[in-house]
C-alpha positions as CSV (number, residue, x, y, z in Angstrom):
1,X,-89.8,6.1,6.6
2,X,-92.2,7.4,4.0
3,X,-91.4,10.1,1.5
4,X,-93.6,12.6,3.4
5,X,-91.7,12.1,6.7
6,X,-89.1,14.8,7.5
7,X,-85.6,13.4,7.9
8,X,-84.3,14.4,11.4
9,X,-81.0,16.2,11.5
10,X,-78.7,16.5,14.6
11,X,-76.3,19.4,14.6
12,X,-73.2,18.7,16.7
13,X,-71.3,21.8,17.6
14,X,-68.5,22.7,20.0
15,X,-65.3,24.5,20.1
16,X,-62.0,23.3,18.5
17,X,-61.0,19.9,20.0
18,X,-64.1,19.4,22.1
19,X,-64.6,15.9,20.8
20,X,-67.2,16.2,18.1
21,X,-65.6,13.6,15.8
22,X,-65.2,11.2,18.6
23,X,-68.9,11.5,19.5
24,X,-69.9,10.9,15.9
25,X,-67.7,7.8,15.7
26,X,-69.5,6.4,18.7
27,X,-72.9,7.1,17.1
28,X,-71.7,5.4,13.9
29,X,-70.8,2.3,16.0
30,X,-74.2,2.4,17.8
31,X,-76.7,3.5,15.1
32,X,-79.8,2.1,16.8
33,X,-80.9,0.4,13.5
34,X,-80.8,3.7,11.6
35,X,-79.0,4.4,8.3
36,X,-76.9,7.5,8.9
37,X,-75.5,10.2,6.8
38,X,-72.8,12.7,8.0
39,X,-71.9,16.1,6.8
40,X,-68.5,17.3,8.1
41,X,-67.5,21.0,8.0
42,X,-63.9,21.9,8.7
43,X,-61.9,25.1,9.2
44,X,-59.1,24.9,6.8
45,X,-58.4,23.1,3.5
46,X,-57.2,19.7,4.9
47,X,-60.1,17.4,5.9
48,X,-58.8,15.4,8.9
49,X,-62.1,14.8,10.6
50,X,-63.9,13.6,7.5
51,X,-61.1,11.2,6.8
52,X,-61.3,9.8,10.3
53,X,-65.0,9.2,10.0
54,X,-64.7,7.6,6.5
55,X,-62.3,5.0,8.0
56,X,-65.2,4.0,10.3
57,X,-67.7,3.6,7.5
58,X,-69.9,0.5,7.4
59,X,-73.3,-0.7,6.1
60,X,-75.2,1.7,8.4
61,X,-73.1,4.6,7.2
62,X,-71.3,3.9,4.0
63,X,-68.5,6.1,2.7
64,X,-70.7,7.7,0.1
65,X,-72.9,9.0,3.0
66,X,-70.1,10.9,4.6
67,X,-69.6,14.3,2.9
68,X,-66.9,16.9,3.7
69,X,-67.2,20.6,3.2
70,X,-63.7,22.1,3.9
71,X,-62.4,25.6,3.9
72,X,-65.7,27.3,4.3
73,X,-68.2,27.7,7.1
74,X,-71.5,26.1,6.0
75,X,-73.5,28.7,7.8
76,X,-71.8,31.3,5.5
77,X,-72.1,29.4,2.3
78,X,-75.7,28.1,2.6
79,X,-76.8,28.5,-1.1
80,X,-73.5,27.3,-2.6
81,X,-72.6,24.4,-0.3
82,X,-75.0,23.4,2.4
83,X,-78.4,23.3,0.5
84,X,-77.0,21.3,-2.5
85,X,-75.2,18.9,-0.2
86,X,-78.4,18.3,1.9
87,X,-80.4,17.8,-1.3
88,X,-77.9,15.3,-2.6
89,X,-78.0,13.3,0.6
90,X,-81.8,13.2,0.5
91,X,-81.7,12.2,-3.2
92,X,-79.6,9.1,-2.6
93,X,-81.1,5.8,-3.8
94,X,-81.3,4.7,-0.1
95,X,-82.4,7.7,1.8
96,X,-80.8,8.2,5.2
97,X,-82.9,7.8,8.4
98,X,-80.9,10.4,10.3
99,X,-78.3,13.1,9.3
100,X,-75.5,14.2,11.6
101,X,-73.9,17.6,10.9
102,X,-70.5,18.2,12.5
103,X,-69.9,21.9,12.3
104,X,-66.5,23.6,12.3
105,X,-65.2,24.3,15.7
106,X,-65.4,28.0,14.9
107,X,-69.0,27.9,13.5
108,X,-71.9,29.7,14.9
109,X,-74.9,27.2,14.9
110,X,-77.7,29.7,14.8
111,X,-77.1,30.9,11.2
112,X,-77.1,27.2,10.2
113,X,-80.5,26.7,11.9
114,X,-81.9,29.5,9.8
115,X,-80.9,27.7,6.7
116,X,-83.4,25.0,7.5
117,X,-86.1,27.5,6.6
118,X,-85.0,27.5,3.0
119,X,-87.9,26.5,0.7
120,X,-85.9,23.8,-1.0
121,X,-85.6,21.7,2.1
122,X,-87.8,23.0,4.9
123,X,-90.6,20.6,4.2
124,X,-88.2,17.6,4.0
125,X,-85.9,17.9,7.0
126,X,-86.1,19.1,10.6
127,X,-83.5,19.8,13.2
128,X,-84.0,17.1,15.8
129,X,-81.7,18.8,18.1
130,X,-78.5,20.8,18.6
131,X,-75.9,19.0,20.7
132,X,-73.1,21.3,22.1
133,X,-69.9,19.8,23.3
134,X,-67.7,21.6,25.8
135,X,-64.3,20.5,26.8
136,X,-64.8,20.4,30.6
137,X,-61.1,20.8,31.4
138,X,-60.7,23.8,29.2
139,X,-63.9,25.5,30.5
140,X,-62.9,24.9,34.1
141,X,-59.5,26.4,33.4
142,X,-61.1,29.6,32.0
143,X,-59.7,29.1,28.5
144,X,-62.6,31.0,26.9
145,X,-61.8,34.4,28.5
146,X,-58.5,36.0,29.3
147,X,-59.4,36.4,33.0
148,X,-62.7,34.8,34.0
149,X,-62.7,36.3,37.5
150,X,-61.9,39.8,36.2
151,X,-64.6,39.6,33.6
152,X,-67.1,38.5,36.1
153,X,-66.2,41.4,38.4
154,X,-66.4,43.9,35.6
155,X,-69.8,42.6,34.5
156,X,-71.1,42.8,38.1
157,X,-69.9,46.4,38.4
158,X,-71.2,47.5,34.9
159,X,-73.6,45.4,33.0
160,X,-73.0,47.5,29.9
161,X,-69.4,46.4,29.5
162,X,-68.6,43.8,26.9
163,X,-65.2,42.1,27.6
164,X,-65.7,39.0,25.5
165,X,-63.0,37.8,23.3
166,X,-63.9,36.4,19.8
167,X,-63.0,33.0,21.2
168,X,-65.4,33.2,24.1
169,X,-68.2,34.6,21.9
170,X,-68.1,31.6,19.7
171,X,-68.2,29.3,22.7
172,X,-71.2,31.2,24.2
173,X,-73.1,31.2,20.9
174,X,-72.6,27.4,20.6
175,X,-74.0,26.6,24.1
176,X,-76.8,29.2,23.8
177,X,-78.1,27.4,20.7
178,X,-78.1,23.9,22.2
179,X,-80.8,21.6,23.3
180,X,-78.3,19.5,25.4
181,X,-74.7,20.1,26.5
182,X,-72.1,17.4,26.8
183,X,-69.1,18.1,29.1
184,X,-66.4,16.1,27.3
185,X,-63.1,14.7,28.6
186,X,-64.8,14.2,32.0
187,X,-62.0,11.8,33.0
188,X,-59.4,14.5,32.5
189,X,-61.4,17.2,34.3
190,X,-62.2,15.2,37.4
191,X,-65.1,15.9,39.7
192,X,-63.8,19.4,40.7
193,X,-63.2,20.4,37.1
194,X,-66.7,19.1,36.0
195,X,-68.3,21.1,38.8
196,X,-66.4,24.3,37.9
197,X,-67.2,23.8,34.2
198,X,-70.9,23.3,34.9
199,X,-71.0,26.6,36.9
200,X,-69.4,28.5,34.0
201,X,-71.8,27.1,31.5
202,X,-74.9,27.5,33.7
203,X,-74.0,31.2,34.1
204,X,-74.0,31.7,30.4
205,X,-77.1,29.7,29.4
206,X,-80.2,31.6,28.4
207,X,-82.4,28.8,29.6
208,X,-82.0,25.6,31.7
209,X,-80.6,22.7,29.7
210,X,-79.4,19.2,30.6
211,X,-75.6,19.1,31.1
212,X,-74.1,15.6,31.0
213,X,-70.5,14.5,31.5
214,X,-69.0,12.3,28.7
215,X,-65.7,10.5,28.3
216,X,-64.4,9.4,24.9
217,X,-67.7,10.3,23.3
218,X,-69.5,7.4,25.0
219,X,-73.2,8.1,25.6
220,X,-76.4,6.3,24.9
221,X,-77.6,7.5,21.5
222,X,-81.1,7.6,22.8
223,X,-80.2,10.5,25.0
224,X,-79.1,12.8,22.2
225,X,-81.0,11.5,19.2
226,X,-84.8,11.7,18.9
227,X,-85.1,15.0,20.8
228,X,-87.8,16.2,18.4
229,X,-86.8,19.8,19.1
230,X,-87.6,21.3,15.7
231,X,-84.9,23.8,16.6
232,X,-85.5,25.7,13.3
233,X,-88.9,26.8,14.7
234,X,-87.4,27.9,18.1
235,X,-84.8,30.5,17.1
236,X,-85.9,33.2,19.5
237,X,-85.0,31.0,22.5
238,X,-81.4,30.7,21.2
239,X,-79.8,34.1,21.5
240,X,-76.5,34.9,19.7
241,X,-73.9,37.6,19.9
242,X,-74.5,38.0,16.1
243,X,-78.3,38.5,16.2
244,X,-79.2,41.3,13.8
245,X,-76.3,40.6,11.5
246,X,-76.8,38.9,8.1
247,X,-73.5,37.1,8.3
248,X,-70.5,36.7,10.5
249,X,-66.7,36.7,9.9
250,X,-64.0,34.2,10.8
251,X,-61.3,36.8,10.4
252,X,-60.5,36.5,14.1
253,X,-59.1,33.0,13.4
254,X,-56.7,31.6,10.9
255,X,-55.3,28.2,9.9
256,X,-52.1,27.2,8.2
257,X,-51.1,23.8,6.7
258,X,-47.6,22.8,7.5
259,X,-45.9,20.0,5.4
260,X,-43.2,18.1,7.2
261,X,-40.6,15.5,6.2
262,X,-40.9,12.0,7.6
263,X,-40.6,12.0,11.4
264,X,-38.1,9.8,13.2
265,X,-38.9,10.8,16.8
266,X,-42.5,11.0,17.7
267,X,-41.8,12.3,21.3
268,X,-39.8,15.1,19.8
269,X,-42.7,16.1,17.5
270,X,-45.1,16.0,20.5
271,X,-42.7,18.3,22.4
272,X,-42.6,20.7,19.5
273,X,-46.4,20.9,19.3
274,X,-46.6,21.5,23.0
275,X,-44.0,24.3,22.6
276,X,-46.2,25.9,20.0
277,X,-49.1,26.0,22.4
278,X,-47.0,27.6,25.1
279,X,-45.1,30.1,23.0
280,X,-47.7,31.1,20.3
281,X,-51.1,30.4,21.9
282,X,-52.0,27.8,19.2
283,X,-55.5,26.5,19.8
284,X,-55.5,23.3,17.7
285,X,-53.2,21.1,15.7
286,X,-54.3,18.1,13.8
287,X,-53.2,16.0,10.9
288,X,-51.3,12.9,9.7
289,X,-47.6,12.2,10.0
290,X,-45.4,9.8,8.1
291,X,-43.1,8.1,10.6
292,X,-39.8,6.6,9.4
293,X,-40.0,2.8,9.1
294,X,-43.7,2.7,9.8
295,X,-46.2,1.7,7.1
296,X,-49.1,3.2,9.0
297,X,-49.9,6.9,9.2
298,X,-49.8,8.7,12.6
299,X,-52.9,10.6,13.5
300,X,-52.1,13.6,15.6
301,X,-54.7,15.6,17.6
302,X,-53.7,18.5,19.9
303,X,-55.7,20.9,21.9
304,X,-53.4,23.4,23.6
305,X,-50.6,21.4,25.2
306,X,-52.6,18.2,25.3
307,X,-51.4,16.0,22.4
308,X,-52.8,12.7,21.5
309,X,-51.5,10.4,18.7
310,X,-52.1,7.0,17.3
311,X,-51.4,4.9,14.2
312,X,-54.8,4.7,12.5
313,X,-54.3,2.9,9.2
314,X,-51.8,2.2,6.4
315,X,-50.9,4.9,3.9
316,X,-51.9,2.6,1.1
317,X,-52.0,4.3,-2.2
318,X,-52.0,7.7,-0.5
319,X,-48.7,9.6,-0.8
320,X,-46.7,9.5,2.5
321,X,-47.1,13.2,3.1
322,X,-47.0,14.6,6.6
323,X,-49.4,17.5,7.0
324,X,-50.5,19.4,10.1
325,X,-53.3,21.9,10.3
326,X,-52.5,24.6,12.8
327,X,-55.3,26.9,14.1
328,X,-55.0,30.0,16.2
329,X,-56.5,33.4,16.7
330,X,-55.5,35.7,13.8
331,X,-53.1,37.9,15.7
332,X,-51.3,34.8,17.1
333,X,-50.5,33.2,13.7
334,X,-46.8,33.5,12.7
335,X,-46.3,30.9,10.0
336,X,-42.6,31.3,9.8
337,X,-42.2,30.8,13.6
338,X,-44.5,27.8,13.4
339,X,-42.5,26.2,10.7
340,X,-39.3,26.9,12.6
341,X,-40.6,25.2,15.8
342,X,-41.9,22.2,13.8
343,X,-38.8,21.8,11.8
344,X,-40.6,22.3,8.5
């Protein structure tokens, strides 16, 4: 790559728990001969996703090429965070061949695309494509609107009505900005769920896009990298609920970090997290848990009542501190109640 060649950037967006980090891990393991750099943006102060990716670092994507921006949406802090970070990645002694950006699950991708027109970087990088991930099981279940059938009926009766929740608006903005959509967790959704999810997404798309099922983030990188979309020059084709606004707020969502003592019963912890989803409409729980008698930390990832966990690596020099990030819509966050359920 010559100094005059623009570095391609792939923006990977998708709602909380859609599988963005899992996809990026797959791309790291299959770099197609490219040297990668990764920028991870998280909602909340504890960087779980970035830590997961750093544990997968290798010669094609060393640890220093993985940068975290926590507790701030990069599309809202362009000048302070995003631009300097991109400039630092491009100034590395060994310049990356391709940059992957994992947005926060609550980020709107279109404002981020606009940042690529900033004079400091617009001649040096280009958005190769926007990949939107959608949890097929969640979409099929209508989790992005309070009552999908009712909303559809009201829209048909009166096109001027807007019954979208903040949650569904974020989801719709993400898929409307995409160049390709991946229906993740296809194995959990099944054929019927995939078909239902596809119909929901196709009804919201402003233009026809490829929609592909994916399980565990496994897809041929050639399908999603090298799209040459130059998305920053194609903003008009990517409508947003927030067009005409200079910025957007994330006040509709909130996160709290819960510190826990060492856990003796993993199954009990899983049951408590599932109870949170049922009783308090918690969207997402993720973090690391110290388990009594175990030298390795337990990685916990929950989307609604679906909880996954695995021992990922030893604590090492890190303090054995159990921390869970809990994310919900603002009106559903009750920190005291969350602490009580988790036994904090």
